[in-house]
TORMARVEX-936058 format. One line per 2 residues: number of its first residue (from 0); for each residue x, y, z of N, C-alpha, C. Coordinates in pm, whole numbers, plus 50000, padded with zeros to 5 digits. Layout:
<pts>
NUM = X/Y/Z/X/Y/Z/X/Y/Z ~ ...
</pts>
This chain:
<pts>
0 = 61445/56006/58903/61365/55855/58915/61333/55864/59037 ~ 61188/55787/59056/61149/55797/59178/61140/55687/59248
2 = 61166/55694/59362/61183/55550/59448/61061/55502/59503 ~ 60936/55565/59513/60831/55525/59535/60814/55397/59493
4 = 60783/55292/59593/60762/55159/59533/60587/55128/59460 ~ 60552/55226/59482/60399/55215/59432/60423/55219/59274
6 = 60525/55241/59214/60552/55280/59074/60653/55188/59032 ~ 60684/55110/59112/60789/55036/59056/60730/54893/59011
8 = 60810/54800/58938/60723/54663/58898/60705/54596/59047 ~ 60800/54597/59156/60759/54499/59232/60682/54593/59337
10 = 60634/54709/59360/60519/54746/59371/60415/54731/59361 ~ 60381/54689/59188/60238/54640/59183/60237/54504/59192
12 = 60355/54404/59233/60340/54314/59246/60286/54306/59372 ~ 60333/54382/59442/60302/54374/59596/60130/54417/59595
14 = 60121/54475/59555/59985/54541/59564/59897/54456/59500 ~ 59918/54380/59424/59819/54280/59376/59837/54152/59446
16 = 59938/54138/59481/59955/54008/59601/59867/54021/59738 ~ 59861/54138/59788/59783/54229/59883/59658/54218/59874
18 = 59617/54263/59751/59460/54250/59720/59440/54095/59712 ~ 59524/54043/59630/59456/53907/59602/59467/53797/59712
20 = 59531/53848/59809/59556/53732/59919/59445/53782/60006 ~ 59454/53893/60031/59368/53933/60163/59197/53924/60076
22 = 59166/53957/59964/59031/53910/59914/59045/53817/59911 ~ 59138/53690/59893/59102/53528/59853/59055/53531/60025
24 = 59154/53517/60094/59150/53472/60269/59002/53506/60278 ~ 58979/53655/60274/58880/53673/60326/58731/53615/60226
26 = 58714/53607/60149/58650/53530/60027/58594/53409/60059 ~ 58729/53337/60116/58654/53167/60151/58665/53171/60251
28 = 58691/53260/60345/58659/53237/60497/58508/53301/60527 ~ 58491/53396/60457/58347/53434/60463/58233/53376/60383
30 = 58271/53305/60249/58162/53228/60225/58111/53112/60264 ~ 58222/53022/60349/58226/52912/60414/58140/52934/60541
32 = 58174/53042/60613/58100/53069/60703/57966/53108/60701 ~ 57911/53162/60559/57779/53210/60542/57709/53049/60466
34 = 57807/52959/60395/57733/52854/60364/57701/52765/60510 ~ 57799/52763/60627/57748/52695/60730/57620/52718/60778
36 = 57633/52850/60779/57503/52927/60878/57396/52939/60794 ~ 57394/52966/60686/57275/52991/60616/57229/52861/60485
38 = 57322/52780/60468/57321/52692/60382/57403/52727/60265 ~ 57411/52592/60142/57552/52600/60055/57435/52654/59948
40 = 57358/52705/59964/57253/52774/59809/57297/52947/59845 ~ 57376/52959/59912/57468/53112/59939/57452/53149/59811
42 = 57576/53092/59740/57639/53185/59646/57507/53171/59535 ~ 57390/53109/59519/57249/53113/59457/57226/53271/59493
44 = 57217/53325/59609/57162/53415/59666/57227/53555/59610 ~ 57383/53543/59600/57474/53618/59536/57431/53661/59424
46 = 57433/53559/59358/57402/53581/59197/57256/53621/59173 ~ 57156/53617/59266/57058/53708/59262/57057/53865/59300
48 = 57136/53920/59337/57199/54021/59366/57210/54092/59212 ~ 57231/54011/59120/57272/54064/58968/57135/54030/58896
50 = 57084/53906/58934/57010/53840/58817/56853/53843/58853 ~ 56831/53910/58997/56712/53887/59061/56655/53748/59093
52 = 56483/53734/59150/56491/53606/59227/56521/53508/59124 ~ 56517/53503/58982/56522/53369/58931/56618/53295/58966
54 = 56757/53398/58972/56846/53302/59026/56838/53196/59120 ~ 56747/53196/59239/56731/53103/59277/56697/52956/59249
56 = 56660/52951/59074/56609/52854/59001/56729/52792/58944 ~ 56829/52872/58939/56951/52890/58863/57012/52731/58851
58 = 57100/52681/58765/57169/52553/58779/57310/52598/58852 ~ 57435/52511/58753/57551/52528/58815/57618/52685/58778
60 = 57584/52699/58653/57636/52840/58629/57594/52925/58687 ~ 57466/52976/58752/57450/53018/58865/57508/53023/58969
62 = 57547/52911/59012/57625/52916/59153/57760/52938/59115 ~ 57780/52904/59009/57920/52962/58980/57967/53100/58996
64 = 57840/53152/58905/57830/53315/58899/57848/53356/59035 ~ 57762/53323/59125/57745/53405/59263/57897/53396/59346
66 = 57954/53246/59309/58056/53237/59431/58175/53351/59318 ~ 58201/53380/59196/58271/53463/59111/58243/53605/59185
68 = 58105/53642/59194/58054/53767/59253/58130/53773/59377 ~ 58088/53691/59468/58146/53694/59598/58292/53730/59611
70 = 58395/53650/59530/58522/53684/59553/58555/53831/59488 ~ 58474/53840/59351/58489/53986/59287/58452/54099/59403
72 = 58365/54087/59471/58306/54223/59607/58439/54152/59713 ~ 58496/54088/59718/58640/54066/59865/58704/54112/59805
74 = 58762/54094/59712/58870/54193/59626/58885/54324/59572 ~ 58747/54371/59561/58726/54482/59563/58776/54563/59670
76 = 58706/54503/59758/58691/54551/59941/58860/54582/59988 ~ 58937/54494/59921/59066/54484/59944/59136/54568/59846
78 = 59105/54579/59757/59160/54702/59672/59163/54830/59720 ~ 59013/54867/59755/58950/54987/59848/59068/55002/59962
80 = 59088/54872/60088/59173/54909/60168/59311/54945/60106 ~ 59362/54879/60021/59496/54884/59979/59520/55060/59928
82 = 59429/55091/59840/59467/55234/59765/59391/55323/59903 ~ 59347/55296/59982/59343/55364/60121/59429/55438/60237
84 = 59534/55293/60211/59637/55274/60306/59760/55320/60215 ~ 59778/55375/60111/59857/55433/60060/59870/55560/60066
86 = 59733/55635/60132/59754/55779/60189/59766/55798/60338 ~ 59676/55687/60388/59664/55659/60519/59726/55582/60610
88 = 59848/55571/60680/59946/55509/60660/59925/55427/60805 ~ 59821/55501/60891/59781/55433/61027/59724/55326/60992
90 = 59647/55283/60848/59611/55155/60825/59705/55025/60818 ~ 59772/55037/60780/59920/54959/60773/59968/54924/60901
92 = 59985/55041/60991/60024/55064/61090/59992/55003/61213 ~ 59815/55004/61212/59747/54922/61313/59673/54875/61217
94 = 59709/54730/61172/59576/54687/61133/59475/54587/61220 ~ 59502/54549/61333/59382/54495/61427/59266/54616/61402
96 = 59323/54698/61473/59184/54812/61527/59135/54870/61366 ~ 59238/54895/61237/59176/54944/61128/59088/54786/61057
98 = 59138/54696/61067/59086/54560/60982/58923/54558/61038 ~ 58907/54586/61194/58796/54558/61265/58681/54659/61197
100 = 58739/54750/61206/58630/54898/61174/58622/54835/61001 ~ 58704/54822/60952/58676/54813/60781/58593/54694/60777
102 = 58577/54640/60815/58497/54463/60810/58369/54516/60839 ~ 58387/54624/60949/58237/54669/60976/58158/54742/60886
104 = 58276/54829/60809/58220/54932/60754/58158/54858/60598 ~ 58243/54768/60582/58209/54634/60442/58046/54595/60480
106 = 58041/54511/60599/57901/54504/60604/57795/54609/60594 ~ 57831/54682/60671/57732/54807/60688/57678/54876/60522
108 = 57813/54894/60435/57824/54923/60302/57736/54830/60232 ~ 57767/54697/60250/57668/54602/60175/57514/54597/60215
110 = 57461/54622/60342/57346/54622/60410/57250/54729/60331 ~ 57349/54881/60348/57251/54990/60318/57287/55047/60202
112 = 57391/54977/60121/57384/55045/59981/57387/54977/59868 ~ 57456/54847/59849/57461/54731/59794/57304/54653/59766
114 = 57300/54616/59873/57168/54505/59881/57023/54594/59836 ~ 57029/54698/59901/56915/54802/59823/56908/54822/59727
116 = 57031/54844/59639/57046/54850/59486/57059/54723/59377 ~ 57025/54615/59455/57065/54494/59398/56922/54467/59345
118 = 56919/54353/59257/56850/54280/59164/56735/54231/59272 ~ 56770/54217/59401/56669/54164/59489/56641/54311/59577
120 = 56643/54374/59556/56612/54515/59620/56577/54468/59792 ~ 56691/54377/59856/56699/54369/59990/56694/54467/60089
122 = 56611/54498/60164/56619/54611/60293/56568/54544/60418 ~ 56559/54606/60514/56534/54570/60656/56367/54605/60622
124 = 56322/54576/60751/56354/54601/60853/56490/54461/60929 ~ 56526/54464/60969/56648/54378/61013/56626/54357/61183
126 = 56670/54237/61216/56646/54214/61353/56770/54239/61395 ~ 56788/54296/61517/56881/54332/61585/57026/54225/61611
128 = 56988/54123/61616/57057/53963/61649/57120/53994/61509 ~ 57053/53993/61371/57126/53961/61246/57243/54054/61200
130 = 57189/54156/61262/57310/54331/61235/57409/54275/61320 ~ 57431/54290/61457/57521/54197/61494/57580/54108/61512
132 = 57523/53996/61478/57607/53868/61437/57682/53910/61252 ~ 57605/54006/61156/57654/54037/61058/57788/54094/61085
134 = 57795/54237/61169/57853/54319/61200/58030/54189/61256 ~ 57994/54140/61348/58125/54070/61431/58148/53975/61340
136 = 58058/53895/61256/58122/53811/61145/58231/53858/61052 ~ 58167/53998/60998/58243/54033/60866/58397/54156/60943
138 = 58361/54192/61082/58467/54254/61135/58599/54161/61143 ~ 58536/54006/61168/58687/53935/61174/58691/53874/61041
140 = 58633/53769/60998/58623/53745/60869/58676/53833/60701 ~ 58640/53943/60723/58644/53992/60600/58784/54138/60626
142 = 58750/54188/60785/58822/54307/60784/58983/54285/60823 ~ 58982/54172/60884/59158/54131/60955/59215/54013/60841
144 = 59151/53986/60747/59271/53914/60659/59306/54026/60565 ~ 59211/54124/60520/59252/54234/60423/59362/54328/60480
146 = 59323/54359/60615/59419/54421/60653/59542/54429/60684 ~ 59575/54277/60731/59671/54231/60746/59761/54171/60643
148 = 59668/54151/60519/59738/54086/60429/59809/54230/60352 ~ 59742/54340/60363/59812/54508/60283/59910/54527/60372
150 = 59888/54457/60525/60003/54515/60576/60162/54372/60555 ~ 60169/54309/60531/60232/54215/60505/60298/54231/60367
152 = 60214/54208/60250/60231/54233/60104/60304/54394/60092 ~ 60209/54466/60129/60227/54601/60085/60327/54688/60147
154 = 60429/54671/60175/60533/54757/60256/60593/54873/60166
</pts>
């Protein structure tokens, strides 16, 4: 019989809790800051990644789709961090530093991979101020909630 908590029922519950709480907090704070900085139509832009430019003319359904996609991405990032933390113990041992780096990595993956491949085909050139602002914000509001949630719930 294995004693590895990742295979026990409580290990699964802890994994889901770590991912849900980390992704949920990161999703709420990130969406709130984006709406404050860029306007309350941000969920339409997120939906535009899947639907294309016509999403900006969408209604309530498109708005809800954008919010759903935002939380899906945040929880996916939390799942990636959780999965990596099962093999790389330092991710849970040093959540401050690792969370900051992870948040920066999430920002760069979004800028360099997800946005260019999206239906909006968003790509640079970016202004340095915008790159630095996005990097710093995501380091704090995405990376830290995820890393500390994984440390707290997935022991």
